[in-house]
C-alpha positions as CSV (number, residue, x, y, z in Angstrom):
1,M,-29.2,43.0,-63.6
2,Y,-32.5,41.9,-65.2
3,V,-34.9,42.5,-62.3
4,Y,-38.0,40.9,-63.9
5,G,-36.1,37.6,-64.4
6,W,-35.1,37.5,-60.7
7,M,-38.6,38.3,-59.6
8,I,-40.0,35.2,-61.3
9,F,-39.0,33.1,-58.3
10,I,-38.6,35.9,-55.7
11,S,-42.3,36.8,-56.1
12,P,-43.7,33.4,-54.8
13,L,-40.9,33.4,-52.2
14,I,-42.3,36.7,-50.8
15,G,-45.7,35.2,-51.1
16,F,-44.6,32.3,-48.9
17,L,-43.6,34.7,-46.1
18,L,-46.6,37.0,-46.3
19,T,-49.1,34.1,-46.6
20,L,-47.6,32.6,-43.5
21,I,-47.7,35.9,-41.6
22,I,-51.0,37.3,-42.8
23,G,-52.7,33.9,-42.8
24,K,-51.9,33.4,-39.1
25,Y,-54.4,36.2,-38.3
26,Y,-56.6,36.3,-41.4
27,R,-56.8,32.7,-42.6
28,K,-59.5,33.3,-45.2
29,W,-57.1,35.6,-47.1
30,S,-54.2,33.1,-47.3
31,G,-55.3,31.6,-50.6
32,A,-55.8,35.0,-52.2
33,V,-52.4,36.2,-51.0
34,A,-50.5,33.2,-52.3
35,S,-52.4,33.3,-55.6
36,F,-51.6,36.9,-56.1
37,F,-47.9,36.4,-55.8
38,I,-48.1,33.3,-58.1
39,F,-49.9,35.6,-60.6
40,L,-47.0,38.1,-60.3
41,A,-44.6,35.3,-61.1
42,F,-46.7,34.5,-64.2
43,V,-46.7,38.2,-65.2
44,F,-42.9,38.5,-64.8
45,S,-42.5,35.3,-66.8
46,V,-44.5,36.8,-69.7
47,I,-42.6,40.1,-69.5
48,T,-39.3,38.2,-69.6
49,Y,-40.5,36.2,-72.6
50,F,-40.4,39.3,-74.7
51,T,-36.8,39.9,-73.8
52,V,-35.8,36.2,-74.2
53,I,-37.1,36.1,-77.8
54,K,-34.4,38.7,-78.6
55,H,-31.5,37.2,-76.6
56,P,-31.0,34.9,-73.6
57,I,-30.7,36.5,-70.1
58,Y,-27.6,35.6,-68.2
59,N,-27.0,37.4,-64.8
60,H,-24.4,35.7,-62.7
61,Y,-22.2,36.6,-59.7
62,T,-19.3,35.0,-57.9
63,W,-20.5,32.8,-55.1
64,F,-17.4,31.1,-53.7
65,Y,-14.2,30.0,-55.3
66,N,-15.2,29.0,-58.9
67,I,-18.9,28.5,-58.4
68,D,-21.2,31.3,-59.6
69,F,-24.9,31.9,-58.8
70,G,-27.4,33.6,-61.0
71,I,-30.2,33.2,-63.5
72,Y,-30.0,31.9,-67.1
73,I,-33.2,32.3,-69.0
74,D,-33.3,31.0,-72.6
75,N,-36.2,29.8,-74.7
76,L,-36.3,26.4,-72.9
77,A,-36.3,28.0,-69.4
78,I,-38.9,30.7,-70.2
79,V,-41.4,28.1,-71.5
80,M,-41.0,26.2,-68.3
81,A,-41.4,29.3,-66.2
82,I,-44.6,30.3,-68.0
83,M,-46.0,26.8,-67.7
84,V,-45.1,26.4,-64.0
85,S,-46.5,29.8,-63.0
86,F,-49.6,29.5,-65.1
87,V,-50.6,26.0,-64.1
88,S,-49.7,26.7,-60.5
89,L,-51.9,29.8,-60.5
90,M,-54.9,27.7,-61.8
91,I,-54.3,25.1,-59.1
92,H,-54.0,27.8,-56.4
93,L,-57.3,29.4,-57.5
94,F,-59.1,26.0,-57.3
95,A,-57.4,25.2,-54.0
96,I,-59.1,28.3,-52.4
97,Y,-62.3,26.3,-52.8
98,Y,-60.9,22.9,-52.2
99,M,-59.1,23.9,-48.9
100,K,-61.8,26.3,-47.7
101,D,-62.6,24.3,-44.5
102,D,-59.1,23.3,-43.6
103,P,-58.0,24.9,-40.3
104,N,-54.3,25.1,-41.4
105,K,-54.9,26.3,-44.9
106,H,-52.6,29.3,-44.4
107,V,-49.7,26.8,-43.8
108,Y,-50.8,24.9,-46.9
109,F,-50.8,28.0,-49.2
110,A,-47.5,29.1,-47.7
111,E,-46.0,25.8,-48.5
112,T,-47.4,25.6,-52.1
113,A,-46.1,29.1,-52.7
114,L,-42.6,28.0,-51.5
115,F,-43.0,24.9,-53.7
116,T,-43.7,27.0,-56.7
117,A,-40.8,29.3,-55.9
118,G,-38.5,26.3,-55.6
119,M,-39.5,25.0,-59.0
120,L,-39.2,28.4,-60.7
121,G,-35.8,28.9,-59.2
122,L,-34.7,25.5,-60.4
123,V,-35.9,26.3,-63.9
124,I,-33.9,29.6,-64.3
125,S,-30.8,28.7,-62.3
126,S,-27.5,29.5,-64.1
127,N,-25.4,26.9,-62.2
128,L,-25.9,23.2,-61.4
129,V,-25.1,23.9,-57.7
130,L,-27.8,26.5,-57.4
131,L,-30.2,24.3,-59.4
132,F,-29.5,21.5,-57.0
133,L,-30.3,23.7,-54.0
134,F,-33.7,24.5,-55.5
135,W,-34.0,20.8,-56.5
136,E,-33.7,20.0,-52.8
137,L,-36.2,22.7,-51.8
138,V,-38.7,21.2,-54.2
139,G,-38.1,17.8,-52.5
140,L,-38.6,19.3,-49.0
141,C,-41.8,21.0,-50.0
142,S,-43.1,17.7,-51.5
143,Y,-42.4,16.0,-48.2
144,L,-44.3,18.8,-46.3
145,L,-47.3,18.8,-48.7
146,I,-47.7,15.0,-49.1
147,G,-47.7,14.7,-45.4
148,F,-49.8,17.9,-44.9
149,W,-52.6,15.9,-43.2
150,F,-50.1,14.4,-40.8
151,F,-52.8,13.0,-38.6
152,K,-53.3,10.3,-41.3
153,P,-50.7,7.6,-40.8
154,N,-50.8,6.8,-44.6
155,A,-49.9,10.5,-45.3
156,T,-46.9,10.6,-43.0
157,A,-45.7,7.2,-44.4
158,A,-46.1,8.4,-48.0
159,A,-44.2,11.7,-47.2
160,K,-41.3,9.7,-45.8
161,K,-41.3,7.3,-48.7
162,A,-41.2,10.1,-51.2
163,F,-38.4,11.8,-49.4
164,I,-36.3,8.7,-49.0
165,V,-36.8,7.4,-52.6
166,T,-36.0,10.7,-54.2
167,R,-32.9,11.0,-52.1
168,V,-31.5,8.1,-54.1
169,G,-31.8,10.1,-57.2
170,D,-30.4,13.2,-55.4
171,L,-27.3,11.2,-54.4
172,S,-26.9,10.2,-58.1
173,F,-27.1,14.0,-58.9
174,I,-24.3,14.8,-56.4
175,I,-22.0,12.1,-57.7
176,G,-22.6,13.2,-61.3
177,M,-21.9,16.9,-60.4
178,S,-18.8,15.8,-58.5
179,I,-17.3,13.9,-61.4
180,L,-18.1,16.7,-63.7
181,Y,-16.6,19.3,-61.4
182,Y,-13.4,17.3,-60.9
183,S,-13.1,16.7,-64.7
184,L,-13.5,20.4,-65.6
185,I,-11.8,22.1,-62.7
186,N,-8.6,22.8,-64.7
187,V,-10.5,23.5,-67.9
188,T,-12.7,26.4,-67.0
189,K,-13.2,28.9,-64.2
190,D,-16.8,27.9,-63.7
191,P,-17.1,24.2,-64.4
192,L,-20.7,23.8,-63.4
193,S,-22.1,26.8,-65.3
194,I,-25.1,25.7,-67.3
195,P,-24.5,28.1,-70.2
196,Y,-20.9,26.8,-70.4
197,L,-21.9,23.2,-70.3
198,I,-24.5,23.4,-73.1
199,S,-22.4,25.7,-75.3
200,N,-19.2,23.7,-75.0
201,A,-20.5,20.1,-74.7
202,S,-18.7,18.9,-77.9
203,S,-15.3,20.3,-76.7
204,I,-15.9,19.0,-73.2
205,A,-16.4,15.5,-74.7
206,V,-13.1,15.8,-76.4
207,A,-11.3,17.2,-73.3
208,I,-12.5,14.5,-70.8
209,G,-13.6,11.7,-73.1
210,K,-17.0,10.6,-74.3
211,V,-17.1,7.6,-72.0
212,R,-16.5,9.8,-68.9
213,L,-19.1,12.3,-70.1
214,G,-21.4,9.4,-70.7
215,I,-20.9,8.2,-67.1
216,I,-21.7,11.7,-65.8
217,A,-24.8,11.7,-68.0
218,I,-26.0,8.4,-66.5
219,F,-25.7,9.8,-63.0
220,I,-27.6,12.9,-64.0
221,L,-30.2,10.5,-65.6
222,G,-30.4,8.8,-62.2
223,A,-31.4,12.1,-60.6
224,A,-34.1,12.5,-63.2
225,I,-35.3,9.0,-62.6
226,G,-35.8,9.7,-59.0
227,K,-37.5,13.1,-59.3
228,S,-39.6,12.2,-62.4
229,A,-40.6,8.8,-60.9
230,Q,-39.2,6.7,-63.7
231,F,-38.7,2.9,-63.3
232,P,-37.3,1.7,-60.9
233,L,-37.6,4.8,-58.6
234,H,-41.3,5.3,-59.4
235,V,-42.7,3.8,-56.3
236,W,-43.2,7.0,-54.3
237,I,-45.6,8.6,-56.7
238,P,-48.8,6.4,-56.1
239,D,-48.4,6.8,-52.3
240,A,-48.0,10.6,-52.7
241,M,-51.8,10.6,-53.4
242,E,-52.4,10.7,-49.6
243,G,-51.9,14.5,-49.7
244,P,-54.6,17.0,-50.7
245,T,-55.6,16.5,-54.3
246,T,-54.5,20.0,-55.2
247,V,-51.0,19.0,-54.0
248,S,-51.2,16.0,-56.3
249,A,-52.1,18.3,-59.2
250,L,-49.2,20.6,-58.3
251,I,-46.7,17.8,-58.0
252,H,-47.8,15.8,-61.0
253,A,-48.6,18.6,-63.4
254,A,-46.5,21.7,-62.9
255,T,-43.6,21.1,-60.4
256,M,-41.7,18.2,-59.0
257,V,-42.1,15.4,-61.4
258,T,-41.4,17.6,-64.4
259,A,-38.0,18.7,-62.8
260,G,-36.3,15.5,-63.9
261,V,-37.4,15.7,-67.5
262,Y,-36.4,19.4,-67.5
263,L,-32.9,18.5,-66.1
264,V,-32.3,16.1,-69.0
265,A,-33.6,18.6,-71.5
266,R,-31.5,21.4,-69.9
267,L,-28.3,19.3,-70.2
268,F,-29.4,17.8,-73.5
269,Q,-26.1,18.7,-75.2
270,V,-24.1,16.8,-72.5
271,F,-26.1,13.7,-73.3
272,L,-25.9,14.1,-77.0
273,Y,-22.1,14.5,-77.2
274,A,-21.5,11.8,-74.6
275,A,-21.0,8.2,-75.5
276,P,-24.1,6.7,-77.2
277,F,-25.1,4.6,-74.3
278,A,-26.2,7.7,-72.4
279,M,-28.9,8.7,-74.9
280,Y,-30.0,5.1,-75.4
281,A,-30.4,4.8,-71.6
282,V,-32.7,7.9,-71.7
283,A,-34.8,6.4,-74.5
284,I,-35.1,2.9,-73.0
285,V,-35.8,4.0,-69.4
286,G,-38.5,6.4,-70.6
287,S,-40.2,4.0,-73.0
288,F,-40.2,1.1,-70.6
289,T,-41.6,3.2,-67.9
290,A,-44.4,4.3,-70.2
291,L,-45.2,0.6,-70.7
292,Y,-44.8,-0.5,-67.1
293,A,-46.9,2.2,-65.6
294,G,-49.7,1.7,-68.2
295,I,-49.9,-2.0,-67.3
296,V,-50.2,-1.3,-63.5
297,G,-52.8,1.4,-64.2
298,L,-55.2,-1.2,-65.6
299,V,-55.9,-2.8,-62.2
300,V,-56.0,0.3,-59.9
301,N,-59.4,1.4,-58.6
302,D,-58.3,4.5,-56.7
303,V,-59.0,7.4,-59.0
304,K,-56.1,9.5,-57.8
305,R,-53.7,6.5,-58.1
306,I,-54.9,5.8,-61.7
307,L,-53.9,9.4,-62.5
308,A,-50.6,8.9,-60.7
309,Y,-49.7,5.9,-62.8
310,S,-50.8,7.9,-65.8
311,T,-48.3,10.6,-64.8
312,I,-45.5,8.1,-64.5
313,S,-46.4,6.7,-68.0
314,Q,-46.6,10.1,-69.7
315,L,-43.3,11.2,-68.1
316,G,-41.9,8.2,-69.7
317,Y,-43.0,9.5,-73.1
318,M,-41.3,12.8,-72.5
319,L,-38.0,11.2,-71.4
320,A,-38.1,8.8,-74.3
321,A,-38.6,11.6,-76.8
322,I,-35.4,13.3,-75.7
323,G,-33.6,9.9,-75.8
324,L,-34.4,9.6,-79.5
325,A,-32.1,12.5,-80.4
326,P,-29.2,10.6,-81.9
327,I,-31.5,9.7,-84.9
328,I,-34.1,12.5,-85.0
329,G,-31.9,15.3,-84.0
330,G,-32.4,18.3,-81.6
331,V,-36.1,18.3,-82.3
332,A,-36.3,15.6,-79.7
333,V,-36.1,18.3,-77.0
334,S,-39.1,20.1,-78.6
335,L,-41.1,16.8,-78.7
336,G,-40.4,16.1,-75.1
337,M,-41.0,19.6,-73.8
338,F,-44.2,20.1,-75.9
339,H,-45.7,16.9,-74.3
340,L,-44.5,18.2,-70.9
341,V,-46.4,21.4,-71.3
342,S,-49.5,19.7,-72.8
343,H,-49.5,17.1,-70.1
344,A,-49.2,19.7,-67.3
345,I,-52.4,21.3,-68.6
346,F,-54.6,18.3,-69.0
347,K,-53.2,16.4,-66.0
348,A,-53.9,19.5,-63.7
349,L,-57.4,19.5,-65.2
350,L,-57.9,15.8,-64.4
351,F,-56.6,16.0,-60.9
352,M,-58.6,19.0,-60.0
353,S,-61.7,17.4,-61.5
354,A,-61.0,14.4,-59.4
355,G,-60.6,16.7,-56.4
356,A,-64.1,18.1,-57.1
357,F,-65.4,14.5,-57.1
358,L,-63.7,13.9,-53.8
359,V,-65.2,17.0,-52.2
360,A,-68.7,16.0,-53.3
361,M,-68.3,12.5,-52.1
362,M,-66.5,13.0,-48.8
363,D,-63.1,11.8,-50.1
364,L,-64.4,8.6,-51.7
365,R,-61.7,7.5,-54.1
366,D,-62.7,4.0,-55.3
367,A,-64.0,4.3,-58.8
368,K,-66.0,1.1,-58.4
369,Q,-68.1,2.9,-55.8
370,M,-68.9,5.9,-57.9
371,G,-70.9,5.7,-61.2
372,G,-73.5,8.0,-62.7
373,L,-71.6,11.2,-62.0
374,W,-72.2,12.6,-65.5
375,K,-75.8,13.1,-64.4
376,R,-75.0,14.2,-60.8
377,M,-72.1,16.4,-61.6
378,P,-72.4,17.3,-65.3
379,I,-70.0,20.3,-65.5
380,T,-67.2,18.6,-63.5
381,T,-67.6,15.3,-65.4
382,T,-67.5,17.1,-68.7
383,L,-64.3,18.8,-67.7
384,F,-63.0,15.4,-66.6
385,F,-64.0,13.9,-70.0
386,I,-62.1,16.7,-71.8
387,G,-59.0,15.9,-69.8
388,S,-59.4,12.2,-70.5
389,L,-59.7,12.8,-74.3
390,A,-56.4,14.8,-74.1
391,L,-54.7,12.1,-72.1
392,V,-55.6,9.4,-74.7
393,A,-54.5,11.7,-77.5
394,F,-57.9,12.0,-79.1
395,P,-57.4,13.6,-82.5
396,G,-57.5,17.4,-82.3
397,T,-56.7,17.6,-78.6
398,A,-53.4,18.8,-77.1
399,G,-52.4,15.2,-76.3
400,Y,-52.8,14.2,-79.9
401,F,-50.4,16.8,-81.1
402,S,-47.9,16.2,-78.3
403,K,-47.8,12.4,-77.8
404,D,-48.4,10.9,-81.2
405,P,-45.4,12.6,-82.8
406,I,-43.2,10.9,-80.1
407,I,-44.5,7.6,-81.3
408,F,-43.8,8.5,-85.0
409,A,-40.3,9.6,-83.9
410,S,-39.7,6.3,-82.2
411,Y,-40.6,4.5,-85.5
412,N,-38.1,6.7,-87.3
413,Y,-35.6,5.7,-84.7
414,F,-36.2,2.1,-85.4
415,T,-36.1,2.4,-89.2
416,S,-32.8,4.3,-89.0
417,S,-31.4,1.7,-86.6
418,P,-33.1,-1.5,-87.6
419,S,-32.2,-3.7,-84.7
420,F,-34.0,-5.2,-81.7
421,S,-32.6,-2.5,-79.4
422,G,-33.8,0.1,-81.8
423,F,-37.2,-1.5,-82.0
424,L,-37.8,-1.6,-78.3
425,P,-38.7,2.2,-77.8
426,F,-41.3,2.0,-80.6
427,L,-42.7,-1.3,-79.2
428,F,-43.0,0.1,-75.7
429,L,-44.4,3.4,-76.7
430,I,-47.0,2.1,-79.1
431,T,-48.2,-0.5,-76.6
432,G,-48.3,2.2,-74.0
433,S,-50.6,4.2,-76.2
434,L,-53.2,1.3,-76.1
435,L,-52.7,0.9,-72.4
436,T,-53.3,4.7,-71.9
437,T,-56.7,4.4,-73.6
438,L,-57.6,1.3,-71.7
439,Y,-57.0,2.6,-68.2
440,T,-58.3,6.1,-69.0
441,F,-61.7,5.1,-70.3
442,R,-61.9,2.3,-67.7
443,M,-61.6,5.0,-65.1
444,F,-64.0,7.3,-66.9
445,F,-66.8,4.8,-67.5
446,L,-66.6,3.6,-63.8
447,V,-66.8,7.2,-62.6
448,A,-69.2,8.8,-65.0
449,T,-71.6,6.3,-66.5
450,G,-74.2,3.8,-65.3
451,K,-76.1,4.1,-62.0
452,P,-74.5,5.4,-58.8
453,R,-73.0,2.5,-56.9
454,S,-73.0,4.2,-53.5
455,T,-75.0,6.7,-51.4
456,L,-72.2,9.2,-51.7
457,A,-72.4,9.0,-55.5
458,E,-76.2,9.5,-55.5
459,R,-75.9,12.7,-53.5
460,A,-72.9,14.2,-55.4
461,K,-73.3,17.6,-57.0
462,D,-71.2,20.1,-58.9
463,P,-69.1,22.7,-57.0
464,P,-70.0,26.4,-57.6
465,V,-69.2,27.4,-61.2
466,I,-66.8,30.1,-59.9
467,A,-64.7,27.3,-58.3
468,L,-64.5,25.5,-61.6
469,L,-63.4,28.5,-63.7
470,P,-59.7,27.5,-63.5
471,L,-60.6,24.1,-64.7
472,I,-62.6,25.6,-67.6
473,V,-59.6,27.6,-68.6
474,L,-57.4,24.5,-68.5
475,S,-60.0,22.5,-70.5
476,I,-59.9,25.2,-73.3
477,F,-56.1,24.9,-73.5
478,A,-56.4,21.1,-73.4
479,L,-58.5,21.3,-76.6
480,I,-56.6,24.0,-78.6
481,L,-53.0,23.8,-77.5
482,G,-52.1,21.8,-80.6
483,V,-52.3,24.9,-82.8
484,W,-49.0,26.0,-81.3
485,Q,-47.2,22.8,-82.1
486,A,-45.1,24.1,-85.0
487,P,-44.2,27.5,-83.5
488,F,-43.3,25.7,-80.2
489,Y,-40.9,23.4,-82.1
490,S,-39.2,26.4,-83.7
491,F,-39.0,28.3,-80.4
492,V,-37.8,25.5,-78.1
493,K,-34.6,24.2,-79.7
494,P,-31.2,23.4,-78.2
495,T,-28.1,25.2,-79.2
496,L,-26.5,22.8,-81.7
497,D,-24.8,22.7,-85.0
498,I,-27.4,23.2,-87.7
499,A,-26.7,19.6,-89.0
500,H,-28.1,18.2,-85.7
501,Y,-31.4,20.1,-85.7
502,T,-34.6,20.1,-87.6
503,V,-37.9,21.8,-86.7
504,S,-40.2,19.6,-88.8
505,V,-42.8,17.5,-87.1
506,P,-41.8,13.8,-87.3
507,T,-43.6,11.9,-90.0
508,A,-44.1,8.2,-90.6
509,P,-45.9,6.0,-93.1
510,V,-49.7,6.2,-93.1
511,Y,-50.1,2.8,-91.4
512,I,-47.9,4.1,-88.5
513,T,-49.7,7.5,-88.2
514,T,-53.1,5.8,-88.1
515,L,-52.0,3.0,-85.7
516,P,-52.4,5.1,-82.5
517,I,-55.9,6.1,-83.6
518,I,-56.8,2.5,-84.3
519,L,-55.5,1.4,-80.9
520,L,-57.5,4.3,-79.4
521,A,-60.7,3.0,-81.0
522,I,-59.9,-0.5,-79.9
523,G,-59.3,0.5,-76.3
524,F,-62.4,2.7,-76.2
525,F,-64.7,-0.1,-77.5
526,V,-63.2,-2.7,-75.2
527,D,-63.7,-0.4,-72.2
528,L,-67.2,0.4,-73.4
529,Y,-68.1,-3.2,-73.6
530,I,-66.6,-4.2,-70.2
531,Y,-67.2,-1.0,-68.1
532,G,-69.8,1.0,-70.1
533,F,-72.2,-2.0,-70.1
534,E,-70.9,-3.1,-66.7
535,K,-69.8,-6.6,-67.8
536,W,-67.0,-6.3,-65.2
537,K,-69.5,-7.1,-62.4
538,T,-69.9,-10.6,-63.7
539,W,-66.2,-11.2,-64.2
540,D,-63.7,-12.3,-61.5
541,I,-60.1,-12.5,-62.5
542,S,-58.7,-11.5,-59.1
543,R,-57.5,-15.1,-58.4
544,T,-55.4,-15.4,-61.6
545,W,-51.7,-15.2,-61.3
546,Y,-51.3,-12.4,-63.8
547,Y,-53.9,-10.2,-62.0
548,K,-52.1,-10.8,-58.7
549,L,-48.7,-10.0,-60.4
550,V,-50.0,-6.6,-61.7
551,K,-52.1,-5.8,-58.7
552,N,-49.0,-6.1,-56.5
553,K,-47.2,-3.8,-58.9
554,F,-44.8,-6.6,-60.0
555,Y,-43.8,-6.8,-56.3
556,M,-41.6,-3.7,-56.6
557,D,-42.6,-2.5,-53.2
558,V,-42.0,-6.0,-51.8
559,L,-38.5,-5.9,-53.4
560,Y,-37.7,-2.6,-51.8
561,T,-39.3,-3.2,-48.4
562,R,-38.9,-6.9,-47.7
563,I,-35.7,-7.6,-49.4
564,I,-33.6,-4.5,-50.0
565,S,-34.6,-2.6,-46.8
566,E,-35.2,-5.4,-44.3
567,R,-32.7,-8.0,-45.5
568,V,-29.9,-5.8,-46.9
569,I,-29.9,-2.3,-45.6
570,L,-31.1,-3.1,-42.1
571,P,-28.5,-5.9,-41.5
572,L,-25.8,-3.6,-42.9
573,S,-26.9,-0.7,-40.8
574,A,-26.9,-3.0,-37.7
575,A,-23.4,-4.3,-38.6
576,F,-22.1,-0.8,-39.0
577,S,-23.8,0.3,-35.9
578,G,-22.4,-2.6,-33.9
579,F,-18.9,-1.8,-35.2
580,E,-19.3,1.8,-34.4
581,N,-20.5,1.0,-30.8
582,A,-17.6,-1.5,-30.4
583,Y,-15.1,1.1,-31.6
584,N,-16.6,3.8,-29.3
585,N,-16.6,1.4,-26.4
586,S,-12.9,0.5,-27.0
587,V,-12.0,4.1,-27.1
588,N,-13.9,4.8,-23.9
589,R,-12.3,1.8,-22.2
590,F,-8.8,2.9,-23.2
591,G,-9.5,6.3,-21.7
592,S,-10.9,4.8,-18.5
593,D,-8.0,2.4,-18.2
594,T,-5.5,5.2,-18.7
595,V,-7.3,7.2,-15.9
596,S,-7.2,4.1,-13.6
597,T,-3.5,3.5,-14.3
598,G,-2.7,7.2,-13.6
599,S,-4.7,7.0,-10.4
600,Y,-2.8,3.9,-9.3
601,F,0.6,5.5,-9.9
602,R,-0.5,8.6,-8.3
603,R,-0.8,6.7,-5.0
604,L,3.0,6.0,-5.2
605,Q,3.7,9.8,-4.9
606,S,3.3,9.7,-1.2
607,G,6.0,12.2,-0.3
608,V,7.7,9.8,2.1
609,F,11.5,9.9,1.4
610,E,12.1,6.4,2.7
611,N,9.7,4.9,0.2
612,Y,11.5,6.7,-2.7
613,V,14.9,5.4,-1.5
614,A,13.5,1.8,-1.3
615,V,12.2,2.1,-4.9
616,L,15.5,3.3,-6.1
617,I,17.4,0.4,-4.4
618,I,15.0,-2.2,-5.7
619,A,15.3,-0.7,-9.3
620,A,19.1,-0.7,-9.0
621,I,19.1,-4.4,-7.9
622,V,16.8,-5.4,-10.8
623,I,19.0,-3.6,-13.3
624,F,22.1,-5.2,-11.9
625,I,20.5,-8.7,-12.2
626,V,19.5,-8.1,-15.8
627,I,23.0,-6.9,-16.8
628,E,24.5,-10.0,-15.2
629,I,22.1,-12.3,-17.0
630,V,22.9,-10.7,-20.3
631,E,26.6,-11.0,-19.8
632,L,26.3,-14.7,-18.9
633,V,24.3,-15.4,-22.0
């Protein structure tokens, strides 16, 4: 047994228990205890890395019947483990400052440690059943953390919304696993083993048929759509901002939302060898989500919600990259995962910078009431600016090396499949690039430039530098991570036939490679004119139909709440409930009627001999009469 691999998720699990116990008596130490065990998980991940570069780690044991449990750590899993533990550690260190005055911070840090343990367990699980259990643990922790400030009605409502919406994806996961298990139960002794599935995907496709495998892949994609907040199950993410900002950073950067993308990357071979519609669904869902979330992000004023829609959009890029695999090959996984790692770093930086703003301004979140923070909070705002540059893929930053190659790959996808359907991913992703610049610099100019537009903004000041050290570390990586692009592509590659894999960075004609930079410049100067020079104050488009359409998020919440929930699910639930009550009442009536009948006949058992003789005589007469009637007929 490879102990270091098991300790990757056991360490924060121990941290959860000790943080809860120690923190109950010494609350000021709860953050340090949780951070220490997260640090141990990072150390164990790094140690495991040096073993994985030689050979994958696969420890598994019989659980029940033909389901094993264990750990499977290959190049893909170890990259995720290192990213999750490192970014989670940075968030925990900053949370010591952010949550310093919260009376229940020991519960908070215990839950975040459990959250991290769940995500790390998910990453290194060797079997889909075990992965699903950790998947559910992550969902439970998100519910607890989003609703951590349960005294706020919005927080409790957001927690329930996140829990319910993601359950839709989880149901899809269960259905997909069930079909896969039933299809392979007579083929292998461990039908849900991850190493078996990714190593034998081509033979599985032959054994059960590509169409069935494609249907299984679609259900697995449904799980990813729910967990990674892709359209149309994205609606829980913006409301999840009601939790502490460090929770938002943890969910959006290192843990929950990346789980769906990781699941598709983990089972990449299943998607690749399935019927073509499976991979195209991945590409179109991801690219459309990138476009959709970018549009909505343009009209949001809550800083945390802007970042939330940014997360939805960037997750779309990751998923779309993997979906391009039928044309660009296995490098699609490298593209998607490199953007996942890059995004985790600069999005954690952005969220924690926003958290520092909120601490300084008593939880003010409306960007239009901020302004002038670059002078009031120069260090935090500079870190926020670095994160913004990485988000818009400014040349030289991590985002430039991780996001733009996905756009180039989508262009190659189109040229290799010149059709309208092949053009859509490129169209959505390149348009999303412009939208990313527009909503990002809109947010930055409203927050950082001009004069303070509220008393809270006038009095804002930077946190202590020691509290900002995790952010500084993340900002450095947000600037230099691109130097690892080529080695990352070589390291993170799926197990495929050599013909299906290349490690080269996607290339495109010069007019395509410069297009994202041109759109970045256009978006920057448009935002500079409108928000940098505060022209927005004189404009009012709030009464236009298109503004109302976008402001209401294309009425997706109305669709789910007013139509699906209130007019479909509630009437169906009422009908089923009424049927169940009627059935239960009929069963109860039958029982009571039986008891009443028995009670009536019990009275006939009087014990008086004369009564029994009378009954016998009457019965004999009746029988005689019936016989006579029958003979006459």
